[in-house]
Every structure is written in C-alpha cells, then in structure tokens.
py3Dmol code that shows the C-alpha trace and the ligand (Angstrom):
import py3Dmol

protein = """\
ATOM      1  CA  UNK A   1       0.000   0.000   0.000  1.00  0.00           C
ATOM      2  CA  UNK A   2       1.387   3.413  -0.859  1.00  0.00           C
ATOM      3  CA  UNK A   3       1.850   6.300   1.542  1.00  0.00           C
ATOM      4  CA  UNK A   4      -0.927   8.247  -0.201  1.00  0.00           C
ATOM      5  CA  UNK A   5      -3.534   5.597   0.505  1.00  0.00           C
ATOM      6  CA  UNK A   6      -2.517   5.220   4.168  1.00  0.00           C
ATOM      7  CA  UNK A   7      -2.919   8.955   4.677  1.00  0.00           C
ATOM      8  CA  UNK A   8      -5.660  10.445   2.552  1.00  0.00           C
ATOM      9  CA  UNK A   9      -5.185  14.163   1.917  1.00  0.00           C
ATOM     10  CA  UNK A  10      -7.996  16.423   0.808  1.00  0.00           C
ATOM     11  CA  UNK A  11      -7.388  20.120   0.329  1.00  0.00           C
ATOM     12  CA  UNK A  12     -10.430  22.371   0.390  1.00  0.00           C
ATOM     13  CA  UNK A  13      -9.419  26.029  -0.063  1.00  0.00           C
ATOM     14  CA  UNK A  14      -6.836  26.716   2.621  1.00  0.00           C
ATOM     15  CA  UNK A  15      -7.802  23.781   4.881  1.00  0.00           C
ATOM     16  CA  UNK A  16      -6.283  20.306   4.416  1.00  0.00           C
ATOM     17  CA  UNK A  17      -8.007  17.260   5.884  1.00  0.00           C
ATOM     18  CA  UNK A  18      -5.713  14.314   6.590  1.00  0.00           C
ATOM     19  CA  UNK A  19      -7.366  10.961   7.186  1.00  0.00           C
ATOM     20  CA  UNK A  20      -5.346   8.077   8.567  1.00  0.00           C
ATOM     21  CA  UNK A  21      -6.835   5.405   6.362  1.00  0.00           C
ATOM     22  CA  UNK A  22      -6.120   1.912   7.649  1.00  0.00           C
ATOM     23  CA  UNK A  23      -9.465   1.119   9.227  1.00  0.00           C
ATOM     24  CA  UNK A  24      -9.013  -2.671   8.981  1.00  0.00           C
ATOM     25  CA  UNK A  25      -6.059  -2.239  11.373  1.00  0.00           C
ATOM     26  CA  UNK A  26      -7.777   0.486  13.420  1.00  0.00           C
ATOM     27  CA  UNK A  27      -5.338   2.987  11.849  1.00  0.00           C
ATOM     28  CA  UNK A  28      -2.396   1.432  13.688  1.00  0.00           C
ATOM     29  CA  UNK A  29       0.726   3.392  12.780  1.00  0.00           C
ATOM     30  CA  UNK A  30       3.257   1.404  10.782  1.00  0.00           C
ATOM     31  CA  UNK A  31       6.446   2.901   9.406  1.00  0.00           C
ATOM     32  CA  UNK A  32       4.719   3.820   6.127  1.00  0.00           C
ATOM     33  CA  UNK A  33       2.032   5.827   7.938  1.00  0.00           C
ATOM     34  CA  UNK A  34       4.517   7.715  10.109  1.00  0.00           C
ATOM     35  CA  UNK A  35       6.500   8.426   6.889  1.00  0.00           C
ATOM     36  CA  UNK A  36       3.327   9.729   5.224  1.00  0.00           C
ATOM     37  CA  UNK A  37       2.662  12.094   8.165  1.00  0.00           C
ATOM     38  CA  UNK A  38       6.293  13.169   7.990  1.00  0.00           C
ATOM     39  CA  UNK A  39       6.040  13.862   4.244  1.00  0.00           C
ATOM     40  CA  UNK A  40       2.901  15.995   4.618  1.00  0.00           C
ATOM     41  CA  UNK A  41       4.054  18.093   7.561  1.00  0.00           C
ATOM     42  CA  UNK A  42       7.592  18.530   6.203  1.00  0.00           C
ATOM     43  CA  UNK A  43       6.253  19.983   2.939  1.00  0.00           C
ATOM     44  CA  UNK A  44       2.600  20.980   3.301  1.00  0.00           C
ATOM     45  CA  UNK A  45       0.888  22.078   0.077  1.00  0.00           C
ATOM     46  CA  UNK A  46       1.201  25.806  -0.685  1.00  0.00           C
ATOM     47  CA  UNK A  47      -1.727  27.860   0.508  1.00  0.00           C
ATOM     48  CA  UNK A  48      -2.792  25.552   3.347  1.00  0.00           C
ATOM     49  CA  UNK A  49      -3.387  27.502   6.540  1.00  0.00           C
ATOM     50  CA  UNK A  50      -4.919  24.870   8.829  1.00  0.00           C
ATOM     51  CA  UNK A  51      -5.109  21.087   8.989  1.00  0.00           C
ATOM     52  CA  UNK A  52      -7.725  18.662  10.274  1.00  0.00           C
ATOM     53  CA  UNK A  53      -6.415  15.230  11.303  1.00  0.00           C
ATOM     54  CA  UNK A  54      -8.809  12.320  11.703  1.00  0.00           C
ATOM     55  CA  UNK A  55      -9.052   8.549  11.375  1.00  0.00           C
ATOM     56  CA  UNK A  56     -11.135   6.466   8.954  1.00  0.00           C
ATOM     57  CA  UNK A  57     -13.616   3.950  10.316  1.00  0.00           C
ATOM     58  CA  UNK A  58     -14.553   3.573  13.953  1.00  0.00           C
ATOM     59  CA  UNK A  59     -11.271   4.715  15.502  1.00  0.00           C
ATOM     60  CA  UNK A  60      -8.839   7.620  15.423  1.00  0.00           C
ATOM     61  CA  UNK A  61      -5.754   5.445  15.939  1.00  0.00           C
ATOM     62  CA  UNK A  62      -4.883   2.229  17.833  1.00  0.00           C
ATOM     63  CA  UNK A  63      -1.255   3.331  18.269  1.00  0.00           C
ATOM     64  CA  UNK A  64       1.940   1.724  17.150  1.00  0.00           C
ATOM     65  CA  UNK A  65       1.537  -1.143  14.696  1.00  0.00           C
ATOM     66  CA  UNK A  66       2.402  -3.971  17.060  1.00  0.00           C
ATOM     67  CA  UNK A  67       2.767  -6.428  14.171  1.00  0.00           C
ATOM     68  CA  UNK A  68       5.745  -4.395  12.919  1.00  0.00           C
ATOM     69  CA  UNK A  69       7.267  -4.175  16.354  1.00  0.00           C
ATOM     70  CA  UNK A  70       9.695  -7.025  15.915  1.00  0.00           C
ATOM     71  CA  UNK A  71      12.492  -7.534  18.394  1.00  0.00           C
ATOM     72  CA  UNK A  72      14.898  -4.621  18.143  1.00  0.00           C
ATOM     73  CA  UNK A  73      18.364  -3.966  19.490  1.00  0.00           C
ATOM     74  CA  UNK A  74      18.285  -1.117  22.036  1.00  0.00           C
ATOM     75  CA  UNK A  75      19.863   1.355  19.627  1.00  0.00           C
ATOM     76  CA  UNK A  76      17.235   0.518  16.977  1.00  0.00           C
ATOM     77  CA  UNK A  77      14.542   1.196  19.552  1.00  0.00           C
ATOM     78  CA  UNK A  78      16.130   4.573  20.239  1.00  0.00           C
ATOM     79  CA  UNK A  79      16.157   5.426  16.520  1.00  0.00           C
ATOM     80  CA  UNK A  80      12.526   4.321  16.144  1.00  0.00           C
ATOM     81  CA  UNK A  81      11.410   6.453  19.068  1.00  0.00           C
ATOM     82  CA  UNK A  82      13.498   9.432  17.935  1.00  0.00           C
ATOM     83  CA  UNK A  83      11.838   9.234  14.522  1.00  0.00           C
ATOM     84  CA  UNK A  84       8.409   9.452  16.186  1.00  0.00           C
ATOM     85  CA  UNK A  85       9.716  12.416  18.162  1.00  0.00           C
ATOM     86  CA  UNK A  86      10.908  14.132  14.992  1.00  0.00           C
ATOM     87  CA  UNK A  87       7.564  13.648  13.261  1.00  0.00           C
ATOM     88  CA  UNK A  88       5.425  14.639  16.265  1.00  0.00           C
ATOM     89  CA  UNK A  89       7.621  17.723  16.794  1.00  0.00           C
ATOM     90  CA  UNK A  90       6.994  18.584  13.130  1.00  0.00           C
ATOM     91  CA  UNK A  91       3.240  18.260  13.705  1.00  0.00           C
ATOM     92  CA  UNK A  92       3.370  20.387  16.854  1.00  0.00           C
ATOM     93  CA  UNK A  93       5.906  23.025  15.822  1.00  0.00           C
ATOM     94  CA  UNK A  94       5.875  22.971  12.016  1.00  0.00           C
ATOM     95  CA  UNK A  95       3.791  26.156  12.067  1.00  0.00           C
ATOM     96  CA  UNK A  96       0.489  24.815  10.689  1.00  0.00           C
ATOM     97  CA  UNK A  97      -2.357  24.732  13.218  1.00  0.00           C
ATOM     98  CA  UNK A  98      -3.780  21.197  13.488  1.00  0.00           C
ATOM     99  CA  UNK A  99      -7.276  20.308  14.734  1.00  0.00           C
ATOM    100  CA  UNK A 100      -7.817  16.619  15.514  1.00  0.00           C
ATOM    101  CA  UNK A 101     -11.119  14.748  15.543  1.00  0.00           C
ATOM    102  CA  UNK A 102     -10.847  11.991  18.146  1.00  0.00           C
ATOM    103  CA  UNK A 103     -13.208   9.037  18.160  1.00  0.00           C
ATOM    104  CA  UNK A 104     -12.992   5.404  19.170  1.00  0.00           C
ATOM    105  CA  UNK A 105      -9.480   4.318  20.113  1.00  0.00           C
ATOM    106  CA  UNK A 106      -6.973   7.088  20.830  1.00  0.00           C
ATOM    107  CA  UNK A 107      -4.532   4.621  22.242  1.00  0.00           C
ATOM    108  CA  UNK A 108      -0.784   4.581  22.849  1.00  0.00           C
ATOM    109  CA  UNK A 109       0.883   6.169  19.842  1.00  0.00           C
ATOM    110  CA  UNK A 110      -2.564   7.410  18.790  1.00  0.00           C
ATOM    111  CA  UNK A 111      -2.676   9.557  21.921  1.00  0.00           C
ATOM    112  CA  UNK A 112       0.912  10.634  21.272  1.00  0.00           C
ATOM    113  CA  UNK A 113      -0.052  11.883  17.807  1.00  0.00           C
ATOM    114  CA  UNK A 114      -3.248  13.479  19.131  1.00  0.00           C
ATOM    115  CA  UNK A 115      -1.401  15.419  21.824  1.00  0.00           C
ATOM    116  CA  UNK A 116       0.936  16.854  19.175  1.00  0.00           C
ATOM    117  CA  UNK A 117      -2.134  18.536  17.627  1.00  0.00           C
ATOM    118  CA  UNK A 118      -3.232  21.943  18.856  1.00  0.00           C
ATOM    119  CA  UNK A 119      -7.013  21.660  19.097  1.00  0.00           C
ATOM    120  CA  UNK A 120      -8.545  18.328  20.085  1.00  0.00           C
ATOM    121  CA  UNK A 121     -12.225  17.549  19.566  1.00  0.00           C
ATOM    122  CA  UNK A 122     -13.329  14.327  21.297  1.00  0.00           C
ATOM    123  CA  UNK A 123     -16.490  12.493  20.329  1.00  0.00           C
ATOM    124  CA  UNK A 124     -18.625  10.471  22.722  1.00  0.00           C
ATOM    125  CA  UNK A 125     -17.280   6.924  22.876  1.00  0.00           C
ATOM    126  CA  UNK A 126     -13.644   7.989  22.553  1.00  0.00           C
ATOM    127  CA  UNK A 127     -11.144   5.951  24.527  1.00  0.00           C
ATOM    128  CA  UNK A 128      -7.930   7.620  25.683  1.00  0.00           C
ATOM    129  CA  UNK A 129      -5.576   4.928  26.910  1.00  0.00           C
ATOM    130  CA  UNK A 130      -1.883   4.119  27.368  1.00  0.00           C
ATOM    131  CA  UNK A 131      -1.784   0.295  27.475  1.00  0.00           C
ATOM    132  CA  UNK A 132       1.988  -0.043  26.985  1.00  0.00           C
ATOM    133  CA  UNK A 133       2.371  -1.818  30.333  1.00  0.00           C
ATOM    134  CA  UNK A 134       0.124  -4.648  29.099  1.00  0.00           C
ATOM    135  CA  UNK A 135       2.252  -5.018  25.975  1.00  0.00           C
ATOM    136  CA  UNK A 136       5.556  -5.085  27.867  1.00  0.00           C
ATOM    137  CA  UNK A 137       6.736  -1.864  26.248  1.00  0.00           C
ATOM    138  CA  UNK A 138       6.853   1.846  27.117  1.00  0.00           C
ATOM    139  CA  UNK A 139       5.635   5.038  25.508  1.00  0.00           C
ATOM    140  CA  UNK A 140       8.086   6.210  22.845  1.00  0.00           C
ATOM    141  CA  UNK A 141       6.283   8.787  20.723  1.00  0.00           C
ATOM    142  CA  UNK A 142       6.488  11.749  23.071  1.00  0.00           C
ATOM    143  CA  UNK A 143       3.872  10.883  25.712  1.00  0.00           C
ATOM    144  CA  UNK A 144       6.174  11.334  28.698  1.00  0.00           C
ATOM    145  CA  UNK A 145       6.519  14.969  27.671  1.00  0.00           C
ATOM    146  CA  UNK A 146       3.176  15.807  26.015  1.00  0.00           C
ATOM    147  CA  UNK A 147       0.727  13.669  27.988  1.00  0.00           C
ATOM    148  CA  UNK A 148       2.883  14.110  31.096  1.00  0.00           C
ATOM    149  CA  UNK A 149       2.578  17.885  30.856  1.00  0.00           C
ATOM    150  CA  UNK A 150      -1.154  17.777  30.224  1.00  0.00           C
ATOM    151  CA  UNK A 151      -2.042  15.298  32.968  1.00  0.00           C
ATOM    152  CA  UNK A 152       0.972  15.739  35.219  1.00  0.00           C
ATOM    153  CA  UNK A 153       3.365  12.816  35.787  1.00  0.00           C
ATOM    154  CA  UNK A 154       1.434  11.536  38.797  1.00  0.00           C
ATOM    155  CA  UNK A 155      -1.853  11.045  36.937  1.00  0.00           C
ATOM    156  CA  UNK A 156      -0.092   9.758  33.821  1.00  0.00           C
ATOM    157  CA  UNK A 157       1.734   7.179  35.905  1.00  0.00           C
ATOM    158  CA  UNK A 158      -1.539   5.979  37.412  1.00  0.00           C
ATOM    159  CA  UNK A 159      -3.088   5.850  33.927  1.00  0.00           C
ATOM    160  CA  UNK A 160      -0.212   3.703  32.655  1.00  0.00           C
ATOM    161  CA  UNK A 161       0.067   1.463  35.715  1.00  0.00           C
ATOM    162  CA  UNK A 162      -3.610   0.547  35.767  1.00  0.00           C
ATOM    163  CA  UNK A 163      -4.232   0.779  31.998  1.00  0.00           C
ATOM    164  CA  UNK A 164      -7.409   2.741  32.685  1.00  0.00           C
ATOM    165  CA  UNK A 165      -9.065   4.623  29.868  1.00  0.00           C
ATOM    166  CA  UNK A 166     -10.697   8.032  29.919  1.00  0.00           C
ATOM    167  CA  UNK A 167     -13.747   9.042  27.883  1.00  0.00           C
ATOM    168  CA  UNK A 168     -14.600  12.337  26.194  1.00  0.00           C
ATOM    169  CA  UNK A 169     -15.921  14.264  29.201  1.00  0.00           C
ATOM    170  CA  UNK A 170     -13.086  13.058  31.433  1.00  0.00           C
ATOM    171  CA  UNK A 171     -10.624  13.888  28.653  1.00  0.00           C
ATOM    172  CA  UNK A 172     -12.132  17.367  28.480  1.00  0.00           C
ATOM    173  CA  UNK A 173     -11.820  17.868  32.234  1.00  0.00           C
ATOM    174  CA  UNK A 174      -8.214  16.633  32.202  1.00  0.00           C
ATOM    175  CA  UNK A 175      -7.100  18.593  29.132  1.00  0.00           C
ATOM    176  CA  UNK A 176      -6.650  15.641  26.762  1.00  0.00           C
ATOM    177  CA  UNK A 177      -9.454  17.215  24.741  1.00  0.00           C
ATOM    178  CA  UNK A 178     -10.578  20.825  24.322  1.00  0.00           C
ATOM    179  CA  UNK A 179     -14.108  19.959  23.199  1.00  0.00           C
ATOM    180  CA  UNK A 180     -16.434  17.044  23.944  1.00  0.00           C
ATOM    181  CA  UNK A 181     -19.194  16.450  21.390  1.00  0.00           C
ATOM    182  CA  UNK A 182     -21.680  13.733  20.474  1.00  0.00           C
ATOM    183  CA  UNK A 183     -20.777  10.776  18.291  1.00  0.00           C
ATOM    184  CA  UNK A 184     -20.354  11.852  14.671  1.00  0.00           C
ATOM    185  CA  UNK A 185     -20.345  15.580  15.516  1.00  0.00           C
ATOM    186  CA  UNK A 186     -16.580  16.079  15.647  1.00  0.00           C
ATOM    187  CA  UNK A 187     -15.858  16.848  12.009  1.00  0.00           C
ATOM    188  CA  UNK A 188     -18.401  19.675  11.759  1.00  0.00           C
ATOM    189  CA  UNK A 189     -16.935  21.375  14.815  1.00  0.00           C
ATOM    190  CA  UNK A 190     -13.380  20.753  13.592  1.00  0.00           C
ATOM    191  CA  UNK A 191     -14.197  22.429  10.263  1.00  0.00           C
ATOM    192  CA  UNK A 192     -15.679  25.408  12.059  1.00  0.00           C
ATOM    193  CA  UNK A 193     -12.637  25.730  14.335  1.00  0.00           C
ATOM    194  CA  UNK A 194     -10.163  25.233  11.474  1.00  0.00           C
ATOM    195  CA  UNK A 195     -11.932  28.022   9.540  1.00  0.00           C
ATOM    196  CA  UNK A 196     -11.612  30.412  12.498  1.00  0.00           C
ATOM    197  CA  UNK A 197      -7.944  29.538  12.978  1.00  0.00           C
ATOM    198  CA  UNK A 198      -7.131  29.810   9.257  1.00  0.00           C
ATOM    199  CA  UNK A 199      -8.675  33.291   9.237  1.00  0.00           C
ATOM    200  CA  UNK A 200      -6.189  34.527  11.858  1.00  0.00           C
ATOM    201  CA  UNK A 201      -2.984  36.265  10.857  1.00  0.00           C
ATOM    202  CA  UNK A 202      -0.544  33.429   9.972  1.00  0.00           C
ATOM    203  CA  UNK A 203       2.344  34.941  11.904  1.00  0.00           C
ATOM    204  CA  UNK A 204       0.183  35.285  15.026  1.00  0.00           C
ATOM    205  CA  UNK A 205      -0.767  31.600  14.683  1.00  0.00           C
ATOM    206  CA  UNK A 206       2.892  30.709  14.267  1.00  0.00           C
ATOM    207  CA  UNK A 207       3.785  32.556  17.450  1.00  0.00           C
ATOM    208  CA  UNK A 208       0.935  30.959  19.412  1.00  0.00           C
ATOM    209  CA  UNK A 209       1.996  27.497  18.264  1.00  0.00           C
ATOM    210  CA  UNK A 210       5.693  28.005  18.875  1.00  0.00           C
ATOM    211  CA  UNK A 211       6.158  30.615  21.568  1.00  0.00           C
ATOM    212  CA  UNK A 212       3.667  29.418  24.205  1.00  0.00           C
ATOM    213  CA  UNK A 213       5.011  25.910  24.864  1.00  0.00           C
ATOM    214  CA  UNK A 214       8.606  27.130  24.604  1.00  0.00           C
ATOM    215  CA  UNK A 215       7.981  29.936  27.096  1.00  0.00           C
ATOM    216  CA  UNK A 216       6.488  27.331  29.442  1.00  0.00           C
ATOM    217  CA  UNK A 217       9.893  25.592  29.374  1.00  0.00           C
ATOM    218  CA  UNK A 218      11.747  28.814  30.268  1.00  0.00           C
ATOM    219  CA  UNK A 219      12.414  30.631  33.479  1.00  0.00           C
ATOM    220  CA  UNK A 220       9.982  33.453  34.274  1.00  0.00           C
ATOM    221  CA  UNK A 221      12.448  36.155  33.238  1.00  0.00           C
ATOM    222  CA  UNK A 222      13.421  34.436  29.997  1.00  0.00           C
ATOM    223  CA  UNK A 223       9.759  33.828  29.215  1.00  0.00           C
ATOM    224  CA  UNK A 224       8.823  37.466  29.676  1.00  0.00           C
ATOM    225  CA  UNK A 225      11.748  38.614  27.536  1.00  0.00           C
ATOM    226  CA  UNK A 226      10.790  36.140  24.789  1.00  0.00           C
ATOM    227  CA  UNK A 227       7.217  37.443  24.942  1.00  0.00           C
ATOM    228  CA  UNK A 228       8.493  40.972  24.356  1.00  0.00           C
ATOM    229  CA  UNK A 229      10.466  39.862  21.298  1.00  0.00           C
ATOM    230  CA  UNK A 230       7.477  37.939  19.941  1.00  0.00           C
ATOM    231  CA  UNK A 231       5.073  40.826  20.435  1.00  0.00           C
ATOM    232  CA  UNK A 232       7.462  43.300  18.826  1.00  0.00           C
ATOM    233  CA  UNK A 233       7.824  41.007  15.796  1.00  0.00           C
ATOM    234  CA  UNK A 234       4.045  40.591  15.530  1.00  0.00           C
ATOM    235  CA  UNK A 235       3.243  44.264  15.993  1.00  0.00           C
ATOM    236  CA  UNK A 236       5.548  45.282  13.173  1.00  0.00           C
ATOM    237  CA  UNK A 237       4.269  42.599  10.764  1.00  0.00           C
ATOM    238  CA  UNK A 238       1.984  43.014   7.737  1.00  0.00           C
ATOM    239  CA  UNK A 239      -0.635  41.070   9.693  1.00  0.00           C
ATOM    240  CA  UNK A 240      -0.764  43.701  12.410  1.00  0.00           C
ATOM    241  CA  UNK A 241      -1.115  46.483   9.838  1.00  0.00           C
ATOM    242  CA  UNK A 242      -4.045  44.688   8.198  1.00  0.00           C
ATOM    243  CA  UNK A 243      -5.658  43.541  11.458  1.00  0.00           C
ATOM    244  CA  UNK A 244      -5.618  46.996  13.002  1.00  0.00           C
ATOM    245  CA  UNK A 245      -6.726  48.740   9.791  1.00  0.00           C
ATOM    246  CA  UNK A 246      -9.616  46.280   9.376  1.00  0.00           C
ATOM    247  CA  UNK A 247     -10.758  46.903  12.939  1.00  0.00           C
ATOM    248  CA  UNK A 248     -10.788  50.662  12.430  1.00  0.00           C
ATOM    249  CA  UNK A 249     -12.549  50.323   9.064  1.00  0.00           C
ATOM    250  CA  UNK A 250     -15.137  48.004  10.679  1.00  0.00           C
ATOM    251  CA  UNK A 251     -14.525  45.124   8.268  1.00  0.00           C
ATOM    252  CA  UNK A 252     -13.142  41.586   8.612  1.00  0.00           C
ATOM    253  CA  UNK A 253      -9.368  41.390   8.156  1.00  0.00           C
ATOM    254  CA  UNK A 254      -7.921  39.850   4.974  1.00  0.00           C
ATOM    255  CA  UNK A 255      -4.529  38.483   5.859  1.00  0.00           C
ATOM    256  CA  UNK A 256      -3.708  36.661   2.656  1.00  0.00           C
TER     257      UNK A 256
END
"""
ligand_1 = """\
54
1HE
C -3.601 -3.800 15.236
C -3.479 -2.818 16.258
C -2.169 -2.343 16.551
C -5.560 -3.303 16.041
N -1.135 -2.885 15.862
N -2.538 -4.282 14.591
N -1.880 -0.225 20.813
C -2.657 -1.128 21.458
O -2.219 -1.854 22.317
C -4.084 -1.203 20.998
C -4.309 -2.533 20.331
N -5.650 -2.584 19.721
C -6.772 -2.777 20.427
O -6.793 -2.777 21.646
C -8.043 -2.999 19.645
O -7.674 -3.384 18.320
C -8.972 -1.760 19.556
C -9.569 -1.479 20.934
C -8.227 -0.532 19.058
C -10.093 -2.058 18.538
O -10.749 -3.249 18.885
P -11.614 -4.030 17.772
O -12.250 -5.195 18.469
O -12.470 -3.080 17.043
O -10.553 -4.563 16.677
P -9.563 -5.822 16.744
O -10.293 -7.054 16.327
O -8.812 -5.881 18.031
O -8.477 -5.427 15.613
C -8.826 -5.410 14.246
C -7.549 -5.659 13.460
O -6.664 -4.561 13.685
C -6.802 -6.900 13.936
O -6.110 -7.420 12.816
P -6.654 -8.723 12.013
O -5.625 -8.932 10.947
O -6.737 -9.814 13.055
O -8.013 -8.319 11.480
C -5.792 -6.344 14.910
O -4.651 -7.162 15.047
C -5.433 -5.054 14.208
N -4.906 -4.066 15.154
N -4.698 -2.520 16.734
C -1.336 -3.812 14.909
N -1.936 -1.408 17.474
C 5.692 5.178 19.543
S 5.457 4.030 20.729
C 3.749 3.823 20.910
C 3.456 2.592 21.706
C 2.035 2.157 21.486
O 1.313 2.705 20.720
S 1.542 0.838 22.446
C -0.161 0.723 22.182
C -0.472 -0.119 20.980
"""
view = py3Dmol.view(width=600, height=400)
view.addModel(protein, "pdb")
view.setStyle({"model": 0}, {"cartoon": {"style": "trace"}})
view.addModel(ligand_1, "xyz")
view.setStyle({"model": 1}, {"stick": {}})
view.zoomTo()
view.show()
C-alpha cells in the first residue's frame, strides 16, 4: 500500500483534511504511515493555513503497529522512538495549526499523535488509553513529555500502571481534549474551528503554536523577555497592519 492511501489528503481552499486510512487495522501506525505524516508536515501544500487530522472507520488510531514491532536492538529502539519524536515535533511546531477529531481508540501512539495537535475535539465513545504496560513496552512517541505535561506525571503514571481509559468528558476535564461532542459531531466542529484559525494572521498563529510551549519551558524572566520579542515582531508585521486597519474600518481582516 502506498503512503498516499494510508494517509488520505484532501485540500479544500486553505484547509487540508488528513485521514489516517487503515481502518481494517484500526489505523495502527506502521512505518509507512509515520513516513506519510512526515512527508505531509515537512512539505505541506502551498496555501494551506490549517489542517484537520482524523481517522477512517470507527477509531482515530490504535497506536503503534504492534505487528511491525519485531524484536529490536536497544539502539534501533532509540532510533525508532526518535523518529516518532521528529515527526510529532513537526506536527506540533511545524507552524500549521492542526485540529484533531478523536473518536474510538486514541490509544498509545494514537494519543501521542493526538497530543501533538493543537485543538482536540473528542467524540462520545472515545477511549484515551496508554496500554503499553500490558504489551511489555513503554511510551516512545512523546507521551512522557506531552501527555505528562497535560495530565501531570502523577496522573499519567496511574493511567499507565492501571491501563485505565478516559472518555470524552473526562478527557475534556483533564485537558486531553478541548471539546467534547456527540458521536459523529466532531468533524463539523473541527471544520468550524479550522476556519476560524485559518482566518487569523498566519504569523500570530505561528507565534501561538511556537512561543507558548517554549515559554512554558523557560524561566519566568526568559519567558517574559521572549514574549516581548514575539510581540514586537508581531506588531511590526503586515498582519498587524491589516488587522488593526480592518478593525478601524469596521470590516473583517484579509490576511492573505
Ligand atoms: C492492530 C493494532 C495495533 C488493532 N497494531 N494491529 N496499541 C494497542 O495496544 C491497541 C491494540 N488494539 C486494540 O486494543 C483494539 O484493536 C482496539 C480497541 C483498538 C479495537 O478493537 P476491535 O475489536 O475493534 O478490533 P480488533 O479485532 O482488536 O483489531 C482489528 C484488526 O486490527 C486486527 O487485525 P486482524 O488482521 O486480526 O483483522 C488487529 O490485530 C489489528 N490491530 N490494533 C497492529 N496497534 C511510539 S510508541 C507507541 C506505543 C504504542 O502505541 S503501544 C499501544 C499499541
């Protein structure tokens, strides 16, 4: 199967919808699928300003393809995990805002991919779970950092030790999701949110995506200084000129 068929890409105006399309395997992520995500986010089509990421069939993603997870030497395991880190960092920090529609299994590596996206819409029936303990493995696609920072290490540890799963409303309360909607309602909301985000000034979006989590990693003083640099860059950009002019002229801004 080619990369294109594992990850279906549909571009509608300035919004791209990516569908992980391996429903017979619950969209489990094999090397070809991670390569297809890599290829899209490394070189997104020109003119795309927001992305929607979803899964075909009844599940978002059942995580790492366990059938491909043959015995590896330790160094090969490091390379495999580092590749997931590279691709999930590209999703999170590549500069394109990503809205994910989460339904069914959002398990293991599926949750690691989901937490690299910026806006997460969870449908009723979703199942957030980290079952690595049951498989004799450990998270390797960024969960210690991303899920750990959302839930806190204490709650993440309990989640992993007991293999419990959280649903949409719990995920909303805990921060795994930003919206909880009924079954089948996620895509409509995702489109609406992607439209709003794509209508923002691109440089402002870039700063939100990149500056906020980096500032959270800094000391207070470094964070405040970085904020000043970011705001000065934004305020002197074409986007600021257009955004402020549009406000004064009582019309919607046109950034592109
Ligand atoms: C898979 C995978 C997979 C399904 N790798 N093949 N992730 C997990 O431990 C989750 C494993 N999957 C499940 O628990 C269940 O499949 C589901 C709850 C997601 C769905 O259940 P169900 O009853 O709808 O489907 P199923 O019958 O279990 O699976 C259908 C097929 O998908 C079946 O293949 P078939 O050839 O027998 O039809 C399954 O083998 C296949 N399948 N999930 C490979 N994950 C960067 S490190 C990340 C570490 C992790 O992600 S660990 C967590 C892995």
